C-alpha positions as CSV (number, residue, x, y, z in Angstrom):
1,M,-17.2,15.2,-24.8
2,R,-19.2,18.3,-22.8
3,Y,-20.5,18.6,-19.5
4,E,-21.5,20.6,-16.3
5,I,-19.9,20.5,-13.5
6,S,-22.8,19.3,-10.5
7,R,-22.8,20.9,-7.1
8,L,-21.2,18.6,-4.1
9,E,-23.8,17.2,-1.6
10,N,-22.6,16.2,1.5
11,G,-19.3,15.8,-0.1
12,Y,-20.7,13.2,-3.2
13,T,-21.2,14.5,-6.4
14,N,-23.0,11.4,-7.2
15,R,-22.0,10.9,-10.4
16,I,-19.5,8.0,-12.2
17,L,-17.2,9.2,-15.3
18,T,-16.7,5.9,-17.2
19,I,-14.3,5.7,-20.2
20,D,-13.5,2.8,-22.6
21,M,-10.5,3.2,-24.5
22,D,-11.3,0.7,-27.2
23,K,-14.2,2.6,-28.4
24,G,-13.0,5.9,-27.9
25,A,-16.4,6.5,-25.7
26,I,-16.8,8.6,-22.4
27,N,-20.0,8.1,-20.5
28,I,-21.2,10.0,-17.4
29,S,-23.9,8.1,-15.1
30,E,-25.5,8.8,-12.2
31,L,-24.1,7.3,-9.0
32,D,-26.9,4.8,-7.5
33,R,-27.4,6.3,-4.0
34,S,-28.6,2.9,-2.3
35,S,-24.8,2.0,-3.9
36,R,-23.3,4.6,-2.9
37,D,-24.6,4.8,0.7
38,F,-23.5,1.2,1.1
39,F,-20.3,1.1,0.2
40,T,-19.2,4.9,1.1
41,G,-16.8,5.6,-1.5
42,G,-13.3,5.4,-2.5
43,R,-12.1,1.7,-1.7
44,G,-15.4,0.3,-1.2
45,L,-17.4,1.7,-4.0
46,G,-13.9,1.0,-6.4
47,L,-14.9,-2.9,-5.5
48,Y,-18.0,-2.7,-5.8
49,L,-17.7,-1.5,-9.3
50,L,-15.0,-3.8,-10.1
51,H,-17.2,-6.9,-8.8
52,K,-19.8,-5.6,-11.5
53,K,-17.3,-6.1,-14.4
54,Y,-15.9,-9.4,-12.9
55,V,-16.5,-12.4,-14.6
56,P,-15.1,-15.8,-13.5
57,G,-12.0,-16.1,-15.6
58,M,-11.3,-12.7,-16.1
59,K,-7.4,-12.0,-16.1
60,A,-5.9,-8.3,-14.9
61,L,-4.4,-7.7,-18.7
62,D,-7.6,-8.5,-19.8
63,P,-9.6,-5.5,-22.2
64,N,-12.9,-5.5,-20.0
65,N,-10.4,-5.5,-16.4
66,P,-11.7,-1.9,-15.4
67,L,-9.1,0.1,-13.7
68,I,-11.0,2.7,-11.0
69,F,-9.7,5.9,-9.3
70,A,-12.3,7.0,-6.0
71,P,-11.5,9.2,-3.5
72,G,-14.8,9.0,-0.9
73,P,-17.0,11.6,0.3
74,L,-14.5,13.0,2.7
75,G,-11.4,13.5,0.3
76,G,-10.4,16.9,-0.5
77,I,-11.8,18.8,2.1
78,P,-8.7,20.8,3.3
79,Q,-10.0,22.1,6.5
80,F,-9.6,18.3,8.0
81,P,-6.0,17.1,8.3
82,G,-5.2,14.2,5.7
83,A,-8.1,14.5,3.5
84,G,-6.4,13.8,0.1
85,K,-6.2,10.2,-0.4
86,C,-7.5,8.3,-3.6
87,M,-8.0,4.9,-4.1
88,A,-6.7,2.9,-7.1
89,V,-8.5,-0.7,-7.6
90,S,-8.1,-3.2,-10.4
91,L,-7.3,-6.6,-10.8
92,S,-3.6,-7.0,-10.1
93,P,-1.2,-8.5,-12.4
94,L,0.9,-9.8,-9.2
95,T,-1.3,-11.5,-7.3
96,G,-5.0,-12.4,-9.9
97,I,-7.2,-10.6,-7.3
98,P,-8.7,-7.3,-6.8
99,G,-5.8,-5.0,-6.3
100,V,-6.3,-2.2,-3.8
101,S,-3.5,1.2,-3.8
102,N,-4.0,4.7,-2.2
103,F,-2.3,7.4,-2.9
104,G,-1.8,11.2,-2.0
105,G,-1.7,14.3,-3.3
106,L,-4.2,16.5,-5.5
107,F,-5.9,14.3,-7.6
108,G,-8.9,12.4,-6.1
109,A,-9.7,15.9,-4.9
110,Y,-9.7,17.4,-8.0
111,L,-11.3,14.6,-9.5
112,K,-14.2,15.2,-7.4
113,Y,-14.4,18.5,-8.1
114,A,-14.1,18.1,-11.6
115,G,-17.6,16.3,-10.8
116,F,-16.6,12.2,-10.2
117,D,-17.1,10.3,-7.5
118,A,-15.5,7.5,-9.8
119,L,-13.7,7.3,-12.7
120,E,-13.8,4.1,-14.7
121,I,-11.4,3.3,-17.9
122,N,-12.1,0.2,-19.2
123,G,-10.7,-1.2,-22.9
124,I,-7.2,-1.0,-24.3
125,A,-6.5,2.0,-26.4
126,Q,-5.6,2.0,-30.3
127,Q,-1.9,4.3,-29.6
128,S,-0.5,5.5,-26.7
129,T,-2.9,8.4,-25.1
130,M,-3.4,11.4,-22.4
131,I,-7.4,11.8,-20.7
132,V,-7.9,15.0,-20.1
133,I,-10.3,16.3,-17.7
134,D,-10.6,20.3,-18.3
135,A,-13.2,21.2,-15.6
136,F,-12.9,25.1,-16.3
137,K,-14.4,24.6,-19.5
138,G,-16.5,21.3,-18.8
139,E,-15.1,19.2,-21.3
140,I,-13.4,15.7,-21.5
141,F,-11.2,14.7,-24.2
142,F,-8.0,12.7,-25.2
143,M,-5.0,13.8,-26.5
144,D,-2.1,11.6,-28.0
145,A,0.3,11.2,-25.2
146,P,3.9,12.5,-26.2
147,A,6.4,9.5,-27.1
148,I,8.0,9.7,-23.5
149,D,9.1,6.3,-21.7
150,H,10.5,7.6,-18.7
151,V,7.7,9.3,-15.8
152,F,9.9,12.8,-14.9
153,D,10.4,14.0,-18.9
154,L,6.3,12.9,-19.1
155,E,5.7,15.2,-16.1
156,Q,7.4,18.1,-17.5
157,A,6.1,17.7,-21.0
158,I,2.5,17.7,-19.5
159,I,3.7,20.7,-17.5
160,D,5.0,22.7,-20.5
161,H,1.8,21.6,-22.8
162,F,-1.1,22.9,-20.6
163,S,1.2,26.1,-18.7
164,D,1.7,27.3,-22.6
165,L,-2.5,27.0,-22.6
166,G,-2.5,29.6,-20.1
167,H,-3.1,26.7,-17.1
168,K,-1.4,27.8,-13.3
169,K,0.5,25.0,-12.3
170,K,-1.6,24.7,-8.8
171,N,-4.6,23.8,-11.3
172,I,-3.0,20.8,-13.1
173,V,-3.0,17.6,-11.4
174,F,-2.1,14.3,-13.2
175,L,-1.1,10.8,-12.8
176,T,1.4,9.1,-14.7
177,T,3.4,5.7,-15.1
178,G,6.3,4.8,-17.3
179,L,8.8,2.3,-18.8
180,G,8.7,0.1,-15.8
181,A,5.3,-0.2,-16.0
182,A,5.5,-2.1,-19.0
183,N,7.9,-4.4,-18.3
184,T,7.3,-5.8,-14.9
185,F,3.7,-6.4,-13.3
186,Y,4.5,-4.5,-10.3
187,G,4.0,-0.7,-12.3
188,C,3.2,2.3,-10.0
189,I,1.5,4.7,-10.6
190,N,2.6,8.7,-10.0
191,S,0.5,11.5,-8.9
192,H,1.8,15.1,-9.6
193,Y,0.7,17.7,-7.6
194,Y,2.0,21.1,-7.7
195,D,3.6,22.3,-4.0
196,P,3.9,26.4,-4.3
197,T,5.5,26.4,-0.9
198,K,8.4,24.1,-1.6
199,R,11.7,26.2,-1.8
200,V,14.5,24.1,-3.7
201,C,17.5,25.8,-4.7
202,E,16.3,28.8,-3.6
203,I,13.4,28.0,-6.3
204,K,10.0,28.7,-5.0
205,G,7.5,26.0,-5.8
206,L,7.8,22.6,-7.7
207,F,5.9,19.9,-8.9
208,R,6.0,16.6,-6.2
209,T,4.9,13.1,-6.4
210,K,3.2,10.5,-4.4
211,Q,2.8,6.9,-5.3
212,A,0.3,4.1,-5.9
213,G,2.4,1.1,-5.3
214,R,1.0,-1.8,-4.4
215,T,-0.5,-4.4,-6.4
216,G,1.0,-3.5,-9.9
217,L,-1.8,-0.9,-11.0
218,G,0.5,1.0,-13.0
219,T,1.1,-2.1,-15.0
220,V,-2.8,-2.5,-15.6
221,M,-2.5,2.1,-17.0
222,I,0.4,1.4,-19.5
223,H,-1.3,-2.1,-20.8
224,K,-4.8,0.3,-21.4
225,K,-1.7,2.8,-23.1
226,V,-2.8,5.4,-20.9
227,R,-0.2,7.5,-20.4
228,A,-1.8,10.1,-18.3
229,I,-4.6,11.3,-17.0
230,V,-4.7,14.7,-16.5
231,I,-7.4,17.1,-14.2
232,L,-7.6,20.7,-14.9
233,A,-9.6,21.9,-12.1
234,K,-9.2,23.9,-8.8
235,F,-10.5,24.3,-5.0
236,P,-14.5,25.2,-4.8
237,H,-15.3,28.4,-2.5
238,G,-17.9,30.1,-1.1
239,D,-20.1,29.2,1.7
240,N,-20.0,25.6,2.8
241,P,-18.2,24.7,-0.3
242,Y,-18.2,21.0,-0.5
243,G,-21.9,21.0,0.9
244,A,-21.7,19.3,3.7
245,H,-24.9,19.0,6.0
246,N,-23.1,21.5,8.7
247,W,-20.4,23.2,7.6
248,D,-19.3,24.7,11.3
249,R,-19.7,21.3,12.7
250,V,-16.7,19.8,10.2
251,K,-14.6,23.3,10.4
252,Q,-14.5,22.3,14.2
253,A,-13.8,18.7,13.9
254,G,-10.8,19.8,11.8
255,A,-9.8,22.7,14.1
256,R,-9.6,20.1,17.0
257,L,-7.5,17.3,14.9
258,H,-5.3,20.2,13.7
259,K,-4.4,21.1,17.7
260,V,-3.8,17.4,18.5
261,V,-1.3,17.1,15.7
262,R,0.7,20.5,16.2
263,E,0.7,19.8,20.1
264,I,1.9,15.8,20.1
265,D,3.7,15.5,16.7
266,P,6.5,18.0,17.6
267,K,6.9,15.8,21.0
268,S,6.7,11.8,20.0
269,L,7.7,10.7,16.5
270,R,7.8,14.4,15.1
271,M,6.7,13.3,11.1
272,N,7.2,16.7,10.0
273,R,10.7,16.3,10.7
274,K,11.7,13.0,10.1
275,G,8.5,11.6,7.8
276,S,7.7,8.0,7.9
277,A,11.4,7.1,8.0
278,G,11.0,7.4,11.2
279,L,9.6,4.4,12.1
280,I,13.1,2.4,11.6
281,A,14.4,3.7,15.0
282,F,11.7,2.0,16.5
283,M,11.1,-1.4,14.4
284,N,15.4,-1.4,15.0
285,K,15.1,-1.5,18.5
286,E,17.1,-4.9,20.5
287,S,14.1,-5.5,22.3
288,Y,12.1,-5.6,19.5
289,K,14.0,-6.8,16.0
290,S,11.8,-5.9,13.8
291,L,13.6,-4.1,10.9
292,P,14.1,-6.7,8.2
293,V,17.9,-6.8,7.7
294,K,19.5,-8.9,4.7
295,N,15.7,-10.5,3.0
296,F,14.7,-10.3,6.9
297,Q,16.9,-13.3,8.4
298,L,18.0,-10.5,11.1
299,G,16.1,-7.9,12.8
300,T,18.5,-5.0,14.0
301,D,21.9,-3.7,13.2
302,P,23.6,-0.4,14.6
303,R,23.8,0.8,11.2
304,A,20.5,1.1,11.4
305,E,21.1,5.4,12.3
306,Y,22.6,6.1,9.1
307,I,19.4,5.1,7.6
308,C,17.2,6.3,10.2
309,G,14.5,9.7,10.3
310,K,16.5,11.4,12.8
311,Y,19.4,11.2,9.7
312,Y,17.4,12.3,6.8
313,E,16.0,15.0,9.1
314,Q,19.3,16.4,10.0
315,H,21.5,15.6,6.2
316,L,19.4,15.1,3.6
317,F,15.4,16.5,3.5
318,E,14.7,20.4,3.0
319,H,12.4,21.8,5.5
320,R,11.2,24.9,4.3
321,G,8.1,25.1,2.9
322,N,4.8,23.0,3.8
323,D,5.2,19.3,3.5
324,G,1.9,18.3,3.7
325,C,0.5,16.3,0.3
326,F,-2.9,18.0,0.5
327,P,-3.8,21.7,1.6
328,G,-4.9,22.1,5.4
329,C,-2.4,18.9,6.8
330,N,-0.3,20.0,9.5
331,L,1.2,16.5,10.0
332,G,3.6,17.4,7.1
333,C,5.1,14.1,7.0
334,T,5.8,14.0,3.0
335,K,9.9,14.6,2.9
336,G,12.0,14.6,0.1
337,G,15.5,16.3,-0.9
338,L,18.1,17.0,-3.4
339,V,19.9,14.1,-4.2
340,T,22.8,13.4,-7.0
341,L,22.2,10.2,-9.0
342,K,25.3,8.0,-9.9
343,T,23.9,5.9,-12.5
344,G,21.9,5.6,-15.2
345,R,20.2,8.0,-18.2
346,K,20.6,11.3,-15.9
347,N,23.8,10.4,-13.6
348,G,25.3,13.4,-12.3
349,S,22.6,15.1,-12.2
350,Q,21.2,16.4,-9.3
351,V,17.4,15.6,-8.7
352,W,15.0,16.0,-6.0
353,V,13.6,13.4,-4.4
354,D,10.3,12.8,-2.8
355,G,11.1,10.5,-0.1
356,P,12.3,7.7,1.3
357,E,9.7,6.7,3.5
358,Y,10.1,3.7,6.1
359,E,9.2,1.3,3.5
360,T,11.5,2.2,0.7
361,A,14.2,3.1,3.3
362,A,14.0,-0.1,4.4
363,A,13.7,-2.4,1.3
364,F,16.7,-0.8,-0.3
365,G,18.3,-0.1,2.9
366,S,18.4,-2.6,5.8
367,N,16.9,-5.4,3.9
368,L,19.7,-5.6,1.3
369,D,22.4,-4.9,3.9
370,I,23.1,-1.5,2.3
371,W,23.5,1.7,4.7
372,D,23.7,4.8,2.2
373,P,21.2,7.0,2.5
374,E,21.9,8.8,-0.9
375,F,22.1,5.2,-2.5
376,I,18.1,4.7,-1.4
377,M,16.9,8.1,-2.6
378,E,18.5,7.4,-5.7
379,A,16.8,3.9,-5.9
380,N,13.7,5.9,-4.9
381,W,13.8,8.0,-7.4
382,L,14.2,5.5,-10.2
383,C,11.8,3.6,-9.6
384,D,9.5,6.7,-9.4
385,D,10.9,7.4,-12.9
386,Y,10.5,4.2,-14.4
387,G,6.9,4.0,-12.7
388,I,7.6,0.7,-10.5
389,D,7.0,-0.3,-6.8
390,T,10.0,0.4,-4.9
391,I,8.9,-2.2,-2.4
392,T,8.3,-5.0,-4.3
393,A,11.1,-4.2,-6.5
394,A,14.0,-4.4,-3.4
395,V,12.3,-7.1,-2.0
396,I,12.8,-8.8,-5.1
397,I,16.2,-8.0,-5.2
398,A,16.4,-8.9,-1.7
399,F,15.5,-12.5,-2.6
400,L,17.9,-13.0,-5.4
401,M,20.7,-12.2,-3.1
402,E,20.1,-14.4,-0.8
403,C,19.7,-17.1,-3.4
404,F,22.9,-16.0,-4.5
405,Q,24.6,-16.3,-1.1
406,R,22.6,-19.6,-0.8
407,G,23.8,-20.9,-3.8
408,Y,21.0,-21.1,-5.8
409,L,21.9,-18.7,-8.1
410,T,25.4,-18.4,-9.8
411,K,26.5,-15.6,-11.6
412,E,25.9,-17.1,-15.0
413,D,22.0,-16.8,-13.8
414,T,22.5,-13.5,-13.2
415,D,24.1,-12.2,-16.4
416,G,27.4,-11.5,-14.4
417,L,26.3,-9.4,-11.6
418,E,27.5,-10.3,-7.8
419,L,24.5,-9.9,-5.9
420,T,26.0,-10.0,-2.5
421,W,24.9,-8.3,0.6
422,G,25.9,-4.8,0.4
423,N,26.9,-4.5,-3.3
424,Q,25.5,-1.2,-4.4
425,E,26.8,-1.1,-8.0
426,A,25.1,-5.1,-8.6
427,A,21.6,-3.6,-6.7
428,M,20.9,-0.9,-8.7
429,E,22.4,-2.2,-11.9
430,L,19.8,-5.4,-11.4
431,L,17.3,-2.6,-10.5
432,H,17.9,-0.9,-14.1
433,R,17.5,-4.1,-15.8
434,I,14.4,-5.2,-14.2
435,A,12.6,-2.0,-15.2
436,R,14.2,-2.2,-18.5
437,G,13.5,-6.0,-19.2
438,K,17.0,-6.0,-20.0
439,S,18.1,-10.0,-19.5
440,Q,16.6,-13.1,-18.7
441,I,16.6,-13.1,-14.9
442,A,15.4,-9.1,-14.8
443,R,12.6,-10.2,-17.1
444,V,11.6,-13.1,-15.2
445,A,11.7,-11.2,-11.5
446,G,9.6,-8.0,-13.2
447,T,6.4,-11.1,-13.1
448,G,6.8,-11.4,-9.6
449,M,8.1,-13.6,-6.7
450,E,6.3,-16.7,-7.7
451,P,7.3,-17.2,-10.8
452,L,10.9,-16.2,-10.5
453,I,11.2,-19.1,-7.5
454,G,9.9,-21.4,-10.4
455,W,12.5,-20.5,-12.9
456,I,15.3,-20.3,-10.0
457,S,14.0,-24.2,-9.1
458,A,14.0,-25.2,-12.8
459,K,17.9,-23.7,-13.2
460,Y,19.2,-25.1,-10.4
461,M,18.0,-28.5,-10.9
462,Q,19.2,-28.0,-14.7
463,R,22.8,-27.1,-12.8
464,N,23.1,-29.6,-10.1
465,G,20.1,-32.4,-10.4
466,G,19.5,-33.7,-7.1
467,T,16.1,-32.6,-4.9
468,D,14.2,-29.7,-6.2
469,P,14.7,-26.9,-4.4
470,K,11.0,-25.1,-4.5
471,E,10.1,-25.3,-1.2
472,E,13.4,-24.3,0.6
473,L,13.3,-21.2,-1.9
474,K,9.1,-20.5,-0.8
475,S,10.6,-20.4,2.7
476,F,12.4,-17.3,2.6
477,A,10.6,-16.4,-0.5
478,M,8.8,-13.2,1.4
479,Q,5.3,-13.1,-0.2
480,T,1.9,-13.7,0.2
481,K,-0.5,-14.2,-2.8
482,G,2.1,-12.9,-4.9
483,L,2.5,-9.6,-3.0
484,P,5.8,-9.4,-1.6
485,F,6.0,-8.4,1.9
486,S,5.8,-4.5,3.0
487,L,9.1,-4.0,5.7
488,Y,7.9,-5.7,9.1
489,R,9.8,-8.5,10.3
490,T,7.4,-10.7,12.4
491,H,9.1,-12.7,14.1
492,R,7.7,-11.4,17.4
493,S,4.5,-10.4,16.5
494,L,1.6,-12.9,16.0
495,S,-0.9,-10.2,15.3
496,M,1.2,-8.9,12.2
497,Q,1.6,-12.6,11.3
498,A,-2.2,-13.2,10.9
499,S,-2.6,-9.5,9.2
500,Y,0.0,-10.5,6.5
501,A,-1.7,-14.0,6.4
502,A,-5.4,-13.1,6.5
503,A,-6.5,-10.0,7.1
504,S,-4.8,-7.9,4.4
505,D,-6.6,-9.5,1.3
506,I,-4.6,-7.7,-1.4
507,G,-1.7,-10.0,-0.3
508,A,1.3,-9.0,2.3
509,H,0.5,-5.6,2.8
510,H,0.2,-3.5,6.4
511,A,-2.4,-1.0,5.3
512,A,-5.5,-3.1,5.8
513,A,-4.1,-4.5,9.8
514,W,-0.8,-2.6,10.7
515,L,-0.8,-4.0,14.3
516,I,3.0,-4.6,14.9
517,K,3.7,-1.4,16.7
518,V,0.9,-2.1,19.4
519,D,1.4,-5.6,19.2
520,L,5.1,-5.0,20.2
521,L,4.1,-2.7,22.7
522,G,1.4,-5.5,24.3
523,A,-1.7,-4.3,23.2
524,F,-2.9,-7.6,22.6
525,P,-2.1,-10.1,25.0
526,T,-4.3,-13.0,24.5
527,L,-5.5,-15.1,21.1
528,E,-8.6,-13.7,21.7
529,D,-7.3,-10.0,21.9
530,K,-5.5,-10.2,18.8
531,A,-8.4,-12.5,16.6
532,T,-10.6,-9.0,18.0
533,A,-7.7,-6.8,16.6
534,L,-7.5,-8.0,13.4
535,I,-11.3,-7.2,13.0
536,T,-11.4,-3.8,15.0
537,Y,-8.3,-2.2,13.3
538,P,-8.8,-3.0,9.5
539,R,-12.3,-1.4,10.0
540,V,-10.7,1.6,11.1
541,R,-7.7,1.3,8.7
542,L,-9.4,0.7,5.5
543,G,-12.7,2.2,6.6
544,N,-10.2,5.8,6.1
545,D,-9.1,4.7,2.7
546,N,-12.9,4.2,1.9
547,L,-13.5,8.0,3.1
548,G,-10.9,9.4,1.8
549,L,-8.7,10.3,4.3
550,C,-5.0,9.6,5.3
551,K,-4.2,7.0,8.5
552,L,-1.3,8.8,10.0
553,P,-3.3,12.2,11.4
554,W,-4.9,9.5,13.5
555,V,-2.3,6.1,13.9
556,D,1.2,8.4,14.7
557,V,-0.5,11.0,16.3
558,F,-1.9,9.6,19.8
559,N,-4.4,11.8,21.5
560,P,-3.5,12.0,25.2
561,A,-7.3,12.2,25.5
562,S,-7.4,9.0,24.6
563,E,-5.8,7.9,28.0
564,E,-8.6,8.9,29.6
565,I,-11.3,7.1,28.4
566,K,-12.1,3.9,30.5
567,N,-12.9,0.0,29.0
568,T,-11.9,0.4,25.0
569,D,-8.4,-0.6,23.5
570,I,-7.1,3.1,24.0
571,Y,-4.3,2.1,21.3
572,I,-6.8,2.8,18.8
573,N,-6.9,6.2,20.2
574,P,-10.5,6.5,20.5
575,A,-10.7,10.0,21.6
576,S,-9.4,11.3,17.5
577,Q,-11.7,8.7,16.3
578,S,-14.6,10.6,17.4
579,I,-13.1,13.9,16.1
580,Y,-13.3,11.7,12.7
581,A,-16.7,10.7,13.9
582,D,-18.0,14.8,13.8
583,F,-16.2,15.3,10.8
584,Y,-18.6,12.2,9.1
585,N,-21.9,13.2,10.9
586,G,-21.0,17.2,10.0
587,M,-20.4,16.3,6.3
588,L,-23.4,13.8,5.9
589,G,-26.1,14.6,8.4
590,T,-25.9,11.9,10.3
591,E,-25.4,10.9,13.9
592,M,-23.1,7.7,14.1
593,T,-20.7,6.8,16.6
594,W,-17.3,6.3,14.8
595,Q,-17.4,2.5,15.6
596,D,-20.5,2.3,14.2
597,I,-19.1,4.2,11.1
598,F,-16.6,2.4,10.8
599,S,-18.1,-1.2,10.9
600,R,-19.6,-0.4,7.9
601,T,-16.0,-1.3,6.2
602,D,-17.4,-4.9,6.8
603,R,-18.9,-4.8,3.7
604,D,-16.2,-4.2,1.5
605,I,-13.7,-6.5,3.2
606,N,-16.1,-9.2,2.6
607,L,-16.9,-8.5,-1.1
608,Q,-13.1,-8.5,-1.6
609,R,-12.8,-11.9,0.5
610,V,-15.9,-13.2,-1.8
611,M,-14.0,-12.0,-4.9
612,N,-10.6,-13.5,-3.7
613,A,-12.7,-17.2,-3.1
614,M,-14.1,-16.4,-6.9
615,V,-10.1,-16.5,-7.5
616,F,-8.6,-19.2,-5.4
617,G,-11.6,-21.6,-4.9
618,T,-10.7,-24.5,-2.7
619,D,-7.5,-23.1,-2.4
620,T,-8.4,-19.8,-0.5
621,L,-6.9,-21.1,3.0
622,K,-4.6,-22.5,1.6
623,R,-2.9,-18.7,0.4
624,D,-4.0,-17.3,3.8
625,W,-0.2,-17.9,4.9
626,I,3.3,-16.3,5.3
627,P,6.7,-17.7,4.4
628,E,8.5,-19.8,7.3
629,R,11.0,-17.1,7.2
630,A,7.9,-14.7,8.6
631,I,7.0,-16.6,11.5
632,G,10.9,-17.7,12.9
633,P,14.2,-18.6,11.9
634,T,14.3,-21.0,9.4
635,D,17.9,-22.4,10.2
636,D,20.1,-23.0,13.0
637,A,22.5,-20.2,12.5
638,L,19.2,-17.7,12.0
639,Y,18.2,-19.2,15.9
640,E,21.6,-18.9,17.4
641,A,21.9,-15.1,16.3
642,E,19.1,-14.3,18.9
643,K,19.7,-17.3,20.6
644,D,19.1,-15.6,24.7
645,Y,15.6,-14.7,23.0
646,N,14.7,-17.9,21.5
647,D,15.9,-19.9,24.1
648,G,13.7,-18.3,26.3
649,E,10.7,-18.6,24.3
650,V,11.4,-22.3,24.1
651,S,11.4,-22.7,27.9
652,R,8.4,-20.8,28.2
653,I,6.8,-23.4,25.2
654,A,8.3,-26.4,26.8
655,G,7.8,-25.8,30.6
656,K,11.4,-26.3,31.5
657,P,14.1,-24.8,32.8
658,L,16.0,-22.6,30.9
659,A,19.6,-24.4,31.9
660,E,17.7,-27.6,30.5
661,I,16.9,-25.8,27.1
662,Q,20.4,-24.2,26.5
663,A,21.9,-28.1,27.0
664,M,19.5,-28.9,23.7
665,S,20.9,-28.8,20.3
666,S,19.9,-25.5,18.2
667,S,18.2,-27.6,15.6
668,E,15.9,-29.3,18.2
669,K,15.1,-26.3,20.2
670,R,14.2,-24.4,16.4
671,Q,11.8,-27.2,15.9
672,I,10.0,-26.4,18.7
673,L,9.8,-23.4,18.2
674,M,8.8,-23.6,14.5
675,D,6.1,-26.2,15.2
676,H,4.6,-24.0,18.5
677,R,4.8,-20.6,16.6
678,K,3.1,-22.2,13.4
679,K,0.6,-23.7,15.6
680,E,-0.5,-20.4,17.5
681,L,-0.4,-18.9,13.5
682,S,-3.2,-21.6,11.9
683,K,-5.5,-20.9,15.5
684,L,-5.5,-17.2,15.5
685,I,-6.4,-17.6,11.9
686,Q,-9.1,-19.7,12.9
687,T,-10.2,-18.0,15.5
688,Y,-10.3,-14.8,13.3
689,Y,-12.4,-16.5,10.8
690,E,-14.7,-17.4,13.2
691,K,-14.9,-13.9,14.2
692,R,-15.7,-12.7,10.8
693,G,-18.6,-14.9,9.9
694,W,-16.2,-17.2,7.4
695,S,-16.0,-21.1,7.5
696,S,-13.1,-23.1,8.4
697,S,-11.9,-22.6,4.8
698,G,-11.9,-18.6,4.8
699,I,-15.2,-18.7,2.7
700,P,-17.7,-16.0,3.8
701,K,-20.7,-17.8,5.1
702,V,-24.2,-17.6,3.2
703,D,-25.8,-15.8,6.6
704,T,-22.8,-13.5,7.0
705,L,-23.5,-11.8,3.8
706,R,-27.0,-11.9,3.7
707,Q,-26.7,-10.5,7.7
708,L,-24.4,-7.8,6.3
709,G,-27.0,-6.7,3.6
710,L,-24.3,-7.5,0.8
711,W,-25.7,-10.6,-0.8
712,Q,-28.4,-8.3,-2.7
713,Y,-25.1,-6.6,-4.2
714,M,-23.2,-9.9,-5.1
715,S,-23.2,-11.5,-8.6
716,Q,-25.0,-14.5,-9.2
717,E,-21.8,-15.6,-10.4
718,A,-20.3,-14.7,-6.8
719,Q,-23.3,-16.1,-4.6
720,A,-23.3,-19.4,-6.5
721,D,-19.2,-19.6,-6.0
722,V,-20.0,-19.2,-2.3
723,T,-22.7,-21.1,-2.0
724,R,-21.0,-24.2,-3.5
725,L,-17.3,-23.3,-1.4
726,N,-19.4,-23.5,1.7
727,G,-20.6,-26.9,0.7
728,E,-24.7,-25.6,0.7
729,S,-27.0,-26.6,-2.4
């Protein structure tokens, strides 16, 4: 199909590209301005497009479930740090509800440069296919995909093909997924882009990858038989190339944030040297105990120094070149290095690994009781090569290890694998088997945590009889709504417990409300403060997803000017938020405060909650909960591992002298502690619902949806479901 590229206007192309794989049909339509302005773009626009296609009973692998990519109006503008984000949106195979995942690199920007605010893919192709958007020729077409199962082999085939056609590497960006996505429900999507600055083995320039990992959208992609989406394009040039209302204001805002990042990061988190793995040292502090160890049983370990950002900085990361995942971002947190593989099809080969980031380092490291940084890097590379989410895969392996530890699994169940803590060989072999769908336990593990609980329970009952252990397994199966936890142990952060339980509507992920760090620092002393934070922080965090921006230059680089602002939450970094507002207003020609800009995110937050309610129905409240392991010690031995702290908590809760508490049994003290924490979490969730304008069952009230202006954008089925669930006629 031939088309003409439209000029950008206020950061928008005002067009949507829709592809029906079943029919081989390509359609370009105008983006309705009222919908665009209401949902802003990125995540919000993607959820709206998904809602328009959603019908009750739809499943993630149904042909009519769309896979949507949307960058947002501020994405793709290199004059501002962190402007390279894109959102992937679809129903999740893991959870059955809308799945959302953001990813970096150049794909979102090039999609916009090629002329589109969103790409929507429907149907299932007849054979394995590549979609090609050629912005140089103004042409969109299909190609048969090479019969290649592994991501990095496919990457090289795509690079060779389009390079042979005369395209420069910097003009080729693409998405892929691989074998693991076909064999699991947690396939990731790899975003490939060329980095001309990176030096590896004295060769300058290589293709790098970022991932849309969470919620299994790579599985949706490969199920549609879409093996790759390739965009051929280049950065716009000339005066005001992105169609800003006030280009000078945009550039000035970018220069101000660049200055903050340049001056502050080297003195604080040092993201440009450690990447996000630097967070391990903070979470591992004895006073916080928030680094998950052995499936979230413990929260700190002295061996963490071997997998922390400082170790990677000094021993494994390659620092030559610019580590920003998008041009113009001087945070430079996309770290990586070389590692020699010890397993798999390329055993003995040295490969480049993009990562690990904090989540992967903690997931394949401390949470498996493995303290080998090169093991973590190999696991990272393998997950990317197979096309599976590192977080989900590793948290499931940790759960299986604990089941083995506690006798719920035997070597017969695990096909001979000795799944003991710290067993690198067994963990790596299980990863290979899951990705390839080899063995029964691997295939069940590939479907996610909830089916795995049922399978282990049945195996145990078949072997031992007696009481069904399912409820016990649920207590340490670290998932919410079917999505395994991202890597934060939440015993000491009630705010983060509620974030995982209720504020993160995709399941247990930190994207919506990453409150643990500031909560540990004492930012939210009261229940009311915590509930307010569960509103205000998702507005900003998910608002950035709507705009096409990375959160890290805001959240991980504290602007000293924020300390001078009175009568506000300084932890939300208001001085930098004002810079973001200048960027937004300069692009769109508005005059809004940052609070007004990000409060619009309430619209898509409520839309996602409506869609969740359409799936969960009267179980919506029940699904807003977390495993007991995330609340506190699940047995007496774990209570005693942090006895001094826990005794102090029980003393405070019971209002009794510490000496009296110390004389009590661990079992009795643990019961008091857990009962109290569960009540506090329930109170916080209910306070959060009330502030959101939702019912006590977690359903958005009709009046709330009308006041937001969202009601008119909802389908008749959604309106009927919300009315019924609120007990209205």
